[in-house]
N, C-alpha and C positions, 0 to 999 in steps of 0.2 A: 255134053253130047245132048243132042234135040231128041224130044219124047212128043210122040205123036198124042193126040186127044184120046185115042184108042187105047193105047199103052197105058196112059193116065189112067184110064178108068179102070183097067184091069188091076194096075198096081193096088188102089186104094180100094178095090172092091170089098177086101176082108175087112175093111173099116165101118161098113153099113150096118152089121149088126151094133157096133160100137155107138152108132149114131142113134142106134133104136133104145139103147140104156141111156144115152143122155137126153133123148127126147122120148119119153116114155108115152106120152099121149098119141104117138104116130101109129099108123098101120103097121110100120115094121115090128115096134115094140109088141103091138098085139099077136103077131105072129111068131115070136121068139120063144122057141123051145128051152125047157129048163138046162138041158145039156150045153145049148150055145150060150144060154147066159152066164152059166160056170166058165167055160171057156173064155168067154169075152171079159170077164172079170179077172180071169189069171192073165189075160194078155195086158188087160189094163194096169195091173201092178206091177208088170214087166215094164212097161212103158214110163211108169213113175220112176221106178228103180234106174232106168235109164237116162230119165230127165235129170236126177239128181246128178249123176255122174256126168252127165253134159255138162252142168252148171259148173260142177267143180273144176272139170277139164277147162271151160270157157275162161273160168277165173285165172287158173294157172297159167294159160297162154297169153292172157292179156298183161299178167305180171312180167312175164319173160320177155314179153314185147316191149313193155316199158323200160325193163331192166338194159336191152338191146340198144335202144334208142337213146336212153340216158348216157350209156356207154359209148355209143358211137358220136355225140357231142362232146364227151371229153376226149375224145381220140383214142380210147381203149377197147379192147373188146371185152364183151361180157364176159365174166368168170362163170364157169359151171358150179351150180351148188354144191357148197362142201367141198369144193376141189380148187383152193386159191392157187394163183400162178406160182408164187413164191412162200417159202415158209414164213409165217408170221409176219405176213405183209398187209398193206392195201392198196387197191388201185387208185387211180386219181380220184379224188372226192367228188360225189355227184350228191345231187339232191336224194336220190335213191339209196345211196349208200347207208346200210345199216350202221349205228354206231359200233365202236370196237373194231378190234382185228377180225380177220376172217372166222376165227374159232369165238368168237362172241356167242354169249348165249342169245337166244331168239327174245326179239322184244315182243312186248305186250301189244295186242290188237284186239280191240273189243268186237272181234267177229268169230264165228265158228265155220271152219272149213267143213264141208260134207266130206265122209268117207274117212281113210286112214291112210298114213304114208310110214315108211320104212326107207332109210337111205344107209348103205354102206359105203363109205369114202375113205380116202387116204393117200399116201404116196412112198414109195420108195426113193431114198435120196442117196448119194454118195458125196462126201466132203471130201477134198483132197487139200490139204493144209501144209502149205510150206512156211516154217517159221523161221525166220533169220537170227531170232534170240531163242528166250525161254520163257516160259512159265510155269506155274505149279504142274508139274504132271497130270494131276486130277482133273485139270481144266484145260488141256492143250487142245480138246476140239472146240473152243470157242475162245474169244477175247474177252476175258474180264480185267479192266487195269487192276482192280483190288487182288488179282492173283498174279501180277507181275513182281518179280524179286525187285527190292532196292538194295541188294548186297549181290556185287557180282560172283558168279559162279555159284550161287546158292542150289542151283538144280543142273549142275553140270556145264559142260561146254555150249555155247551158242550153236544154233542151227538145229532142226528136226522136222522131220516129215510126218504126217498124220493123215491116215485114211480112216475115215468113220462113215458108219450108217446111222448114226444115232439120231439123226433127225427125223428117220423115217416115222410114218404116224398112222394110225389105224383109227376109224371112229364111225361110230353108229347114232343116227339122229330117227326119233319116232314122234308120230303124234296120232292121236285118237281122239274123238268126242268125248266130252265128258260134261254133261249138263249145259249149261248156256257157254263154256268155253272150252278150249282144246286143252289137252294134257300134252305136254311137249317134253322130250327127254332127251339127252346128250350123254355119251360115253366116249371118252376119247384119251388115248394114250399114245407116247411115243417113246423111244427108247434111249433118252439122254438120262443117265442116272445122276442124282444129285443125294446130297446128305451123305450117309453112311454108304451109299450107292455111288459116290462121286468116281468119275474115273472109268465107270463100267458101260456097258452096252446092255440094259436090262429096262424092264417096263417101269415107265412113269405115269402116273396118272395125271392128265391134264384137267380134264372135265367129269364129272360125274352130278348132273342136276336135272331136275324136273321142274316144270312150271305149269300153273293152271291159273289162268286169266293173268290178273296181277301180282299173283304170289308165287315168287321162285325159291328153292330150296336146295342147297348142294353146293359141289365147288365149281366155280367159274370165275370170270375177270372179277377182282374187285371194281365197287363202285367209286374208290378213290383213283383209280387207274382211267387213263385216257388212251384206248387202244389206237386212235385216229394219229396218234404222234409216232407210231412205231414205222419207219421207214422201210423201204423196200430193199432191205438188205438180205443177204444169203448166210452171213455170220449168225450162229444161231441164236447167242445173249442179246446182242445189239447195242444200243447207246446207253452209256452209266447213267445218265442225269435224267432219266426218267423213272416214274411209277411204272411197275410192271410186276403184277401179284394175282395168283389164280388162288382164291381164299374160299374156304367154307362160309356160307353166308345164308341169312333168312332174308329175303329182299320183298320191298313191296314198292311196285310202280304206280304212282298215283296217277301220272299223266303221260302218254304217249301216243303222239301224233307225228306226222311227218314232219314237222316243225320245230316239235318242242317236246323234252321229256323232263319228268323230275321223279326221282326214287330214291327211297332210303333203306337201310339196310345195316343190320348186326352181323360182323364181321367176326372170324378167329383172331384172336388177339395175339401177339407177339412181343417179347420183350426181351431184345440183344442187351445183355449187359457186358460191359469192358470194365474188368476190376482194377485196371490201371495199376499204378505202383502200390497198391496195397499188397500186392502178392511179395513184393520186395520186402514190405514192411513184417507180413505175417502170410507165408506162403498156404497155410493151411486154410486160413481165413478166405484170402483171396481165390484159392481153389475152390472154395465151397458156396461162395455166392452164386446164386442163380435167379434167373428172371423168373416171374411167375405170372399168370393170367386170371386175376380173380373174376373180372367181367369182361364181356364181348368189348370189341371197338363199334362205335358208331361211326356211320358213313352215308354220305348224301351226294347225289350228282343232280346236276341240271344241264341239260343239252339244247342248244339252239342249232336247227339244221335249216339248209336252203340250197337253191343254185350255187350260191357263192360258195359252199363249202358248210363246215361246221366248227361249232365252238362249245368248250364243255368248263364248268366251274365245278370243281368237287371238295368237298371237306371231309376231315377226319377227326375224331375225339379219340384218345386213347388212355388208358390207365397203365403206366408202366410201374409195375411192381418188383419187389426184390425181397428174399429172405436167405438164411443161411443153413445149411445142412450140417448136421452134427454137431450142433450147439444148443445151450439150454434156450428153449422158446423160439429156437430158429432166428435168434438175433446176431446181427443186427438186420433188421427188415425195414421197409418202409416203402414210398410209392410216389410217384409224381404224375403230373397231367402233361401228356403228349397231344400235340394237333398239327394240323397241316392243312394248307390250302394249294391245289390245283389246278392251275388254268392252262389251257392249250387251244391251239386252232388249226385246223386243216383247211387252207384257203385255196381255191382254185384261181390259179394265175395263168389264164388262157387257157384253149383247149386240151393242152396235153400235159400241164404242169400243175403240181400241187407243192404249195408251201406247208409244211410240218413245224410249227413254233410252240414250244411249250416251256413254262417255268413252274417250279413247285418249290415250296418253301415251309418249313416248319419245327418243330422241337421233338426229337425223339420217332421220327418217321422212318428212319433207316431201314426196319423190316419190309417196308412196303416199296422201297427202291429197287431198281434194277440191279445195282451193283454198289456196294461199299456203305461204310459207315456203321454208326452203332447207337442204339437207342438210349441207354444210359451209361452214365459214367461219373466217377468221384469228382468231387469239386471241393478245394479248401475252402473252410469256414470258421470265422474265429467265434461265431456265435453256437456252434455244434458242441457239445463235451467232449466228442470225438475229434474235432478239427477238421471232419468231412461231411459233406452233405452230397446226396444223389442230384445229377443235374439231367434233365432231358437234354440231349447234345443239340445244338442248331445245325440244320442241313439245308442247302440250296441245290437245286438242280437244274440245269439247263439245257434244253434240246433245240437245233435249227438244222432241218433237212429240207432238200427239195430233192422230189420224184418228177422225173421227166420223160415222158414217152416221145422218143425219136420217130417210132413209126408204130404199126400194128405189133410188129414182132421184136423190136429193139426198144430198150428203156434203162435208164440209169438212175442211181440215187447218190446224192453227195452230200455231206453236213458234217456237224459237230456237236459234240455232248460233254459236259463237264458236271462232276460231284463236288461240292465242296462243303467240308465240316470243319466247324468251331470246335477244335479239341478243347478239353478242360485242362486246368492247369495240373492235374495229378494223373492224366493219362501218361502211359510211357513213351519213350522217344518212338517206337515204331509203331506208333498207333497210326491206322489209315487218317491223312489229309485231305485229300484230294485225288480224284481220278479223271482223266481226259479221254475220249475215244472220238477218232475220224475216220471215215471210210468213203471210198467212190466204186463203183463198180459198172459192168455191162452186162446186161442180161437179153439172151434170146431165148424166144417162145413161137418155135415154129408152128406150135398147136397148143391147143387149150391144156392138153394133157402133158407136153413135155416144157422142159425148161434146163436150159444151159447159161452159165453164168461165172463169171472171173471177177474177184473182188481184191481191193487192196486195202488195208486196214492197219491202223497205226494206235497204239495207246500208252498212256504214263501214268504212273502212280507216284504221289508223294507222301511221305510219311511228316509226322509230328516233329522231329527234328530235322527236318528240311532233306534226308536223304531221299533218291529218287531212282526210278529205272523205267526204261520203256521197252516197247515191243514193237516189230513191224512184221506183218506176214501178209501173204498171198493166198486166196483159197478160189478153187475151182470146184463148181457143183453140180452135179446131175440130176434131175429129178422127173420121177414117172408117177404121175396122179392117176387115180381112177375115182370113178363114182358110178354106183350103180342106179341113181336116178331113184325115183320111186318103185320099190320092187311088189309093192302090193298093186299098184296100179297097172305094171307090166305082167303079173302074174292073172289079173282078172278078165285080160282080152282074151 
């Protein structure tokens, strides 16, 4: 709209007293009344407040524009903040993609955003699963190879239909300025019961963390985990041969730039012990063996990022300890050193395709794996007075997936994953030895807030004695996402 010179003069006439404040030697300043001076000072304060808000808004819009441009380059629409297109997934990797899956804790950046933010987000999701065989009924709403029976008929006749809302999620994110940095927090849960709640639709904590600059404390993704490896599947649990654990931790990020990140953390330790054939020799002893955690685990993560994708190398050191309850001095007891190396990459192969390739190996790392294995198990030894020694069980995991966007609305994920355990010679015949997982799907995203998908899955378990079982199923999912955006920003207008 065009504006005349006269209109411009009238529009800015109220700023003339302000100029008098800025230039006190002028005639205008000499004629300024005390009441006018107070009014102008109040207006000046209001303008400063508006400037801070404008600066913050400009940065937010620039970041959004950069994310949309990067997404357009990769051939996929930009995701709404806090509202991933599919559960536990990643878009095609770009230079602007944050490390880890969509629920990864915010990375540390040495700048302070002015103002505050509060976002409420989540989604409601229904999964219809048609299982052509059977798995452990507590885990029928997802495919975990470790829950596939290796004995025919163990869970009844083949064939079962499952309708589940357990993937539905709710979360809150907030940020407030605090000194030289921001305090960032996230609280998030879904409805997928595990542990004593396995098989139930109940609240399950996913994230509860806070960060201030480089220091993060709370429960979020382990540093030993590489969230970029998780493919665009709609099955909840996902590939067996990858590290996946949200763990309580105290983390320090030493370097965090758009191309390089290095962080170290102490994390909650776990020690999953398989008593093996000790139960047959001495049932009381075998049933009273327990894993203990005398010290936290040490994890470290190094990430490289660029237009080509991302590469991550992670390490783990853990003390795997055990003792026996209801015995004198809690004997037998002892410990072994566990360790692991996890390497993976998400590589942009063209404008619309990303390859997710990962390999993890270590001794006693099963507690960090997405599925299958054990940390400690008994091994025969001629040098031990009891003839047995504890062993940190070796484990290998491999994941290979490709995510491809056919268009802005249609995408697919296809791949295979395996976990391999080297059982000790004193484990039972039915001890888990290997698990395989494969899937392919077609997902339709007509809008950022909507997703409909169909997926075909196959899994197989093999035991120490060679017995095996497999499962094949289809899954249809419908998901409706929401995000409030910055509630504080909206309410301030």
